[in-house]
Structures are given as C-alpha cells and as structure tokens.
SELUMLO-973508 format. One record per residue (C-alpha): residue number from 1; x, y, z. Coordinates in Angstrom, 2 decimals, decimal comma, always signed. Layout:
! SELUMLO-973508
SITE  seq       c1       c2       c3
SITE  NUM        X        Y        Z
...
This chain:
! SELUMLO-973508
SITE  seq       c1       c2       c3
SITE    1    -8,16   +15,54    -7,69
SITE    2    -8,42   +12,93    -9,73
SITE    3    -9,47   +10,10    -7,36
SITE    4    -9,82    +5,97    -8,02
SITE    5   -11,45    +4,37    -4,43
SITE    6   -10,09    +0,85    -3,68
SITE    7   -10,02    -2,30    -1,15
SITE    8    -7,28    -3,89    -0,14
SITE    9    -7,26    -8,18    -0,30
SITE   10    -6,92    -7,60    +3,39
SITE   11   -10,67    -5,85    +3,79
SITE   12   -12,20    -9,07    +2,75
SITE   13   -10,30   -12,20    +3,94
SITE   14    -6,77   -13,28    +5,04
SITE   15    -3,73   -12,01    +3,19
SITE   16    -2,49   -15,75    +2,25
SITE   17    -3,89   -15,90    -1,45
SITE   18    -6,08   -18,57    -2,49
SITE   19    -8,25   -18,62    -6,08
SITE   20   -10,97   -18,86    -3,81
SITE   21    -9,94   -15,74    -1,40
SITE   22    -9,22   -13,85    -4,68
SITE   23   -12,73   -14,22    -6,25
SITE   24   -14,69   -13,56    -3,21
SITE   25   -12,82    -9,94    -2,29
SITE   26   -13,06    -8,90    -6,29
SITE   27   -17,02    -9,68    -6,30
SITE   28   -17,02    -8,11    -2,89
SITE   29   -15,48    -4,80    -4,14
SITE   30   -17,76    -4,57    -6,87
SITE   31   -20,55    -4,81    -4,73
SITE   32   -19,43    -2,38    -2,38
SITE   33   -18,80    +0,21    -5,35
SITE   34   -14,87    +0,23    -5,36
SITE   35   -13,21    +1,27    -8,22
SITE   36   -10,31    -1,08    -7,67
SITE   37    -8,57    -3,98    -5,79
SITE   38    -5,51    -4,04    -4,45
SITE   39    -4,16    -7,29    -4,10
SITE   40    -1,40    -8,43    -1,80
SITE   41    +0,84   -10,59    -4,02
SITE   42    +2,46   -14,25    -1,82
SITE   43    +6,04   -14,49    -1,85
SITE   44    +5,47   -18,14    -3,94
SITE   45    +3,83   -15,34    -6,68
SITE   46    +1,25   -18,17    -6,95
SITE   47    -1,60   -16,26    -8,81
SITE   48    -3,78   -17,30   -12,65
SITE   49    -3,34   -13,95   -13,77
SITE   50    -5,36   -14,98   -16,69
SITE   51    -8,19   -15,72   -14,73
SITE   52    -7,37   -13,31   -11,88
SITE   53    -7,94   -10,67   -15,05
SITE   54   -10,88   -11,84   -16,64
SITE   55   -12,97   -11,86   -12,89
SITE   56   -11,61    -8,25   -12,50
SITE   57   -13,07    -7,40   -16,00
SITE   58   -16,06    -9,01   -15,48
SITE   59   -17,05    -7,24   -12,32
SITE   60   -15,49    -4,16   -14,18
SITE   61   -12,62    -3,46   -11,83
SITE   62    -9,12    -2,00   -12,01
SITE   63    -6,21    -3,35   -10,15
SITE   64    -3,08    -2,57    -8,06
SITE   65    -0,71    -4,71    -6,38
SITE   66    +1,36    -4,39    -3,45
SITE   67    +4,45    -6,84    -2,06
SITE   68    +5,23    -6,71    +1,22
SITE   69    +8,88    -8,43    +2,02
SITE   70    +8,96   -11,33    +3,75
SITE   71   +11,98   -11,85    +6,10
SITE   72   +14,01   -14,30    +4,07
SITE   73   +14,38   -11,59    +2,11
SITE   74   +15,22    -8,18    +3,87
SITE   75   +17,34    -6,10    +1,55
SITE   76   +20,25    -5,69    +4,11
SITE   77   +20,92    -9,30    +4,63
SITE   78   +19,69   -10,83    +1,06
SITE   79   +19,97    -8,67    -1,38
SITE   80   +19,93   -10,90    -4,44
SITE   81   +16,92   -12,85    -2,58
SITE   82   +14,81    -9,33    -2,50
SITE   83   +15,99    -8,45    -5,88
SITE   84   +14,81   -12,07    -7,55
SITE   85   +11,63   -11,39    -5,50
SITE   86   +10,49    -7,96    -6,57
SITE   87   +12,06    -8,30   -10,65
SITE   88    +8,69   -11,82    -9,63
SITE   89    +6,45    -9,08    -8,21
SITE   90    +6,92    -6,83   -11,07
SITE   91    +6,40    -9,21   -13,61
SITE   92    +2,90   -10,57   -12,01
SITE   93    +1,85    -7,23   -11,48
SITE   94    +2,30    -6,84   -15,63
SITE   95    +0,51    -9,65   -15,93
SITE   96    -2,71    -8,72   -13,83
SITE   97    -2,66    -5,45   -16,03
SITE   98    -2,12    -3,65   -13,20
SITE   99    +0,51    -0,16   -13,71
SITE  100    +1,54    +0,30    -9,69
SITE  101    +3,33    -2,20    -7,42
SITE  102    +3,36    -0,94    -3,75
SITE  103    +4,35    -2,27    -0,60
SITE  104    +6,87    -2,30    +2,11
SITE  105    +9,64    -2,72    -0,58
SITE  106   +12,61    -1,66    +1,66
SITE  107   +13,03    -4,40    +4,02
SITE  108   +11,25    -7,69    +5,69
SITE  109    +8,68    -6,72    +8,03
SITE  110    +9,88    -7,35   +10,92
SITE  111   +13,84    -8,16   +10,60
SITE  112   +16,09    -5,88   +12,70
SITE  113   +19,50    -5,33   +13,10
SITE  114   +19,74    -3,96   +16,82
SITE  115   +20,92    -1,04   +15,62
SITE  116   +19,84    +2,45   +13,37
SITE  117   +20,29    +1,46    +9,39
SITE  118   +23,86    +1,96    +7,94
SITE  119   +24,82    +4,38    +5,02
SITE  120   +25,96    +1,13    +3,35
SITE  121   +22,46    -1,04    +4,37
SITE  122   +20,83    +2,43    +2,63
SITE  123   +23,30    +2,38    -0,26
SITE  124   +22,02    -1,58    -0,68
SITE  125   +18,26    -1,19    -0,33
SITE  126   +18,95    +1,86    -3,46
SITE  127   +21,11    -0,18    -5,49
SITE  128   +18,58    -3,40    -5,50
SITE  129   +15,65    -0,87    -5,77
SITE  130   +16,96    +1,05    -8,67
SITE  131   +17,78    -2,55   -10,41
SITE  132   +13,96    -3,05    -9,71
SITE  133   +12,43    +0,73   -11,22
SITE  134   +14,58    -0,37   -14,46
SITE  135   +13,00    -3,24   -14,68
SITE  136    +9,77    -2,26   -14,20
SITE  137    +9,86    +0,77   -16,15
SITE  138   +10,71    -1,88   -19,43
SITE  139    +6,95    -3,38   -18,22
SITE  140    +5,43    -0,21   -17,68
SITE  141    +5,26    -0,32   -13,91
SITE  142    +5,70    +2,33   -11,34
SITE  143    +7,16    +1,30    -7,98
SITE  144    +5,77    +2,68    -4,76
SITE  145    +7,79    +2,27    -1,51
SITE  146    +5,53    +2,05    +1,96
SITE  147    +7,51    +3,48    +5,43
SITE  148    +6,23    +1,48    +8,28
SITE  149    +6,27    +2,49   +12,00
SITE  150    +9,58    +1,49   +14,09
SITE  151    +8,21    -1,33   +15,64
SITE  152    +8,08    -3,21   +12,00
SITE  153   +11,39    -1,69   +10,58
SITE  154   +14,28    +0,07   +11,07
SITE  155   +15,36    +0,59    +7,13
SITE  156   +12,17    +3,28    +6,31
SITE  157   +10,04    +4,57    +8,59
SITE  158    +8,74    +7,89    +7,70
SITE  159    +8,75    +9,45    +4,06
SITE  160   +11,73   +10,96    +4,00
SITE  161   +13,44    +7,99    +4,58
SITE  162   +11,83    +7,22    +1,21
SITE  163   +12,42   +10,32    -0,47
SITE  164   +15,74   +10,12    +0,18
SITE  165   +15,92    +6,65    -1,58
SITE  166   +13,67    +8,37    -4,40
SITE  167   +16,57   +11,07    -4,93
SITE  168   +18,99    +8,50    -5,03
SITE  169   +18,10    +6,52    -7,48
SITE  170   +16,19    +9,24    -9,59
SITE  171   +13,78    +7,45   -11,89
SITE  172    +9,99    +8,96   -12,40
SITE  173    +8,82    +5,32   -11,97
SITE  174    +9,60    +4,78    -8,47
SITE  175    +7,62    +7,03    -5,93
SITE  176    +6,52    +7,09    -2,69
SITE  177    +3,68    +4,92    -0,62
SITE  178    +2,03    +6,37    +2,70
SITE  179    -0,17    +4,70    +5,28
SITE  180    -1,86    +7,14    +7,68
SITE  181    -1,46    +4,46   +10,11
SITE  182    +1,96    +4,34   +10,47
SITE  183    +1,94    +8,22    +9,70
SITE  184    +0,03    +8,74   +12,42
SITE  185    +2,88    +7,22   +14,59
SITE  186    +5,66    +8,06   +12,88
SITE  187    +5,23   +11,67   +10,70
SITE  188    +5,66   +15,38   +12,32
SITE  189    +1,37   +15,86   +11,19
SITE  190    -0,54   +14,85    +8,29
SITE  191    +0,34   +18,04    +5,96
SITE  192    +4,66   +18,16    +5,46
SITE  193    +4,90   +14,62    +4,17
SITE  194    +2,11   +14,69    +1,58
SITE  195    +3,67   +17,94    +0,27
SITE  196    +7,29   +17,27    +0,95
SITE  197    +6,62   +14,28    -1,58
SITE  198    +4,47   +16,07    -3,65
SITE  199    +3,94   +14,26    -7,43
SITE  200    +6,69   +11,60    -6,06
SITE  201    +3,48   +10,14    -3,66
SITE  202    +2,07    +7,38    -6,15
SITE  203    -0,51    +5,79    -3,81
SITE  204    -1,97    +6,11    -0,21
SITE  205    -3,16    +3,55    +2,07
SITE  206    -6,68    +4,65    +4,16
SITE  207    -6,22    +3,37    +7,58
SITE  208    -7,62    +4,68   +11,22
SITE  209    -4,87    +4,94   +13,80
SITE  210    -6,93    +1,63   +15,54
SITE  211    -6,93    +0,27   +11,90
SITE  212   -11,13    +0,71   +12,44
SITE  213   -13,49    +2,78   +10,76
SITE  214   -11,95    +5,97    +9,69
SITE  215   -13,24    +8,97   +11,78
SITE  216   -13,26    +7,00   +15,07
SITE  217    -9,78    +7,16   +15,65
SITE  218    -6,90   +10,02   +15,96
SITE  219    -5,25   +10,59   +12,55
SITE  220    -6,16   +14,19   +11,57
SITE  221    -8,17   +13,70    +8,19
SITE  222    -8,62   +17,16    +7,52
SITE  223    -4,68   +17,87    +7,03
SITE  224    -4,47   +14,84    +5,12
SITE  225    -7,03   +15,76    +2,79
SITE  226    -5,94   +19,39    +2,66
SITE  227    -2,50   +18,27    +1,67
SITE  228    -3,41   +15,80    -1,12
SITE  229    -5,84   +18,31    -2,89
SITE  230    -3,07   +21,03    -2,11
SITE  231    -0,06   +18,31    -4,56
SITE  232    -3,48   +17,35    -6,91
SITE  233    -2,72   +13,72    -5,64
SITE  234    -3,83   +11,17    -9,08
SITE  235    -3,37    +8,07    -7,56
SITE  236    -5,89    +5,65    -5,84
SITE  237    -6,76    +5,60    -2,17
SITE  238    -7,33    +2,00    -0,98
SITE  239    -9,05    +1,34    +2,48
SITE  240    -6,33    -0,85    +4,31
SITE  241    -8,45    -1,44    +7,74
SITE  242    -9,33    -4,89    +9,15
SITE  243   -12,14    -6,85   +10,60
SITE  244   -12,22    -9,26   +13,25
SITE  245   -15,09   -10,59   +11,63
SITE  246   -13,34   -12,65    +9,18
SITE  247   -12,23   -15,98   +10,80
SITE  248    -8,12   -15,68   +11,55
SITE  249    -7,99   -11,80   +10,71
SITE  250    -7,13   -11,16   +14,67
SITE  251    -4,78   -13,32   +14,43
SITE  252    -3,10   -12,53   +11,22
SITE  253    -2,62    -8,76   +11,89
SITE  254    -2,93    -8,31   +15,44
SITE  255    -6,41    -7,37   +16,38
SITE  256    -6,39    -8,03   +20,11
SITE  257    -9,36    -6,32   +20,94
SITE  258   -12,70    -7,38   +18,87
SITE  259   -13,58    -4,43   +16,06
SITE  260   -16,73    -2,41   +16,52
SITE  261   -17,68    -3,19   +12,56
SITE  262   -18,22    -6,85   +10,58
SITE  263   -16,30    -6,41    +7,11
SITE  264   -19,00    -5,33    +5,48
SITE  265   -20,12    -2,38    +7,19
SITE  266   -16,59    -1,30    +7,62
SITE  267   -15,86    -1,05    +4,14
SITE  268   -19,05    +1,01    +3,41
SITE  269   -18,49    +3,32    +5,91
SITE  270   -14,47    +3,71    +4,95
SITE  271   -15,57    +4,42    +1,37
SITE  272   -18,22    +6,48    +2,46
SITE  273   -15,69    +8,95    +4,79
SITE  274   -13,48    +8,76    +1,90
SITE  275   -15,48   +10,15    -1,00
SITE  276   -16,99   +12,83    +1,47
SITE  277   -13,77   +13,80    +2,54
SITE  278   -11,97   +13,67    -1,22
SITE  279   -15,79   +16,25    -2,10
SITE  280   -15,23   +18,35    +1,02
SITE  281   -11,44   +19,14    -0,05
SITE  282   -11,40   +18,92    -4,14
SITE  283   -10,42   +22,41    -5,13
SITE  284   -11,06   +22,05    -8,28
SITE  285   -14,79   +22,57    -7,79
SITE  286   -14,05   +25,84    -5,78
C-alpha cells in the first residue's frame, strides 16, 4: 500500500476556518510527523490560498480538501445552490494545490425530509454531482463522497449508497470516501464495503467508534486494514478524531464526555497506531 498519513484540521482546532487556526494546524501536523493536512473548507471559501499554499510548502506538507454541505445547500432541496457551492470548493481545492475534495457532498448534514430518500432525490443528487465531477475533471480534482450515519443524513448512509451514485455518473474522478466512525454504525462489517469499493475508494477517515484513540473502541481494525491491503489502497488515511482539550470542540462535535487524551497525545498515538497497522497488513512486504 502506498499510503500517506494525514491529520484533519479538526485534529488541532475548531472547524470554523481562520488564518490563525489554519497556520497552527499546519505547523502542528508537520511537528507531529504527518504527511498532509486535510483542510475542511468553510462554506464562504474565505481562505487565502496563496498564503496557505506557501505555509504548506514551508512545512513540507501535502494537502487534501473536504467540504460538508450545510443545510442551505442540501441537494434534494436546493440543487442549484449546492452545485454552485461544490464547484467553488473544487476551485478552492485546486488553488490550494490539492488533488482531492472529499466530504459530505451528497446532502446537508442534519437535514431530513422525514422519509427515506426517493428515486427523484437520488437522480437530483446524481445530476448535481455529475456536473461537479465534470467541472473537477477540468481542474485535475478527484471527488470522494462520504456516507454518514442515519442520525446525520437520510441520503447516503453506507458505502453501497455512494457506489450507486458512482456507477450512475460513471466518471473516473468520482469515488468513495469512507469513515470508520460511520462504518461502525451502518456497515455490515469492515471488510465487505472496502472490497466492494475497490479502486473507487479514494479517501479514508480513521476514527474510533468513540472518536477517541484508535484501538480503544469497537472498530475492527484488523479487518479494515486487511481489506485495504486486499484492494491495494493508494490514498490517504486521515485522522478525524477529536479532543475536548481544545476549547469549544466539545460543543462543535458533540463530545459530551471529557476526552481521555489531549489533542497532542491523541494525534501522536493515533498516527503511531495506523502506521503500525499499515506495516502489519502490508502484503507487498510478504
């Protein structure tokens, strides 16, 4: 496996982007030994791309971007607004030097119709994301769609939901973004979704079932890393666990119990854990 190890912006700071928080996350990621930073783009796209790109270069970090659609850009309700926002995110990712935009791109987080997703809504999602993928192709950007659990979305809650979208759109630059926290709730294990995705799997969030230190929860890490090795996964593994030691983080991401680890120790321990798992399950060294 040709893996790069990443930290999320949320590893170090609150999700709302500021220049100071971004600089801090870049510096901390480099100091901790990560290969890249995942920048969660704000809906207003107010990021000084030139300055951030230089900071990344100075700290020898690669970058990927993500976008979580807000309520006002829920695709089934507001397809034009959503399409415009995703295109702006694609353009911002390109400005930052990223080659991938991941995240919750299928629906607004926490927005529900009160019923299961309809065929008409599915088609609307495919139409919007298909147009976005074609725009991304022109800028050399891959799109990776992240399914999330049933308490946060009704549109895409498992890998198969996203794979249906990928097959419908049928473009090479649109793929799947898996998150082990959501997988632990929605999937039938950690092997089948990865193997079913194959080379459609373009991005991964590493998160324990309790959002804490990997290995201290219920995620079946052996199954997951074995499956990644089976498909010869070539993307990034990005930590998206959180610590309540960061002021305001508990309220931002619903950490209603104090975290066992501060942000620095959580990042260091998590990085060591996933590096060891990659070495353990690397079939190319057998």
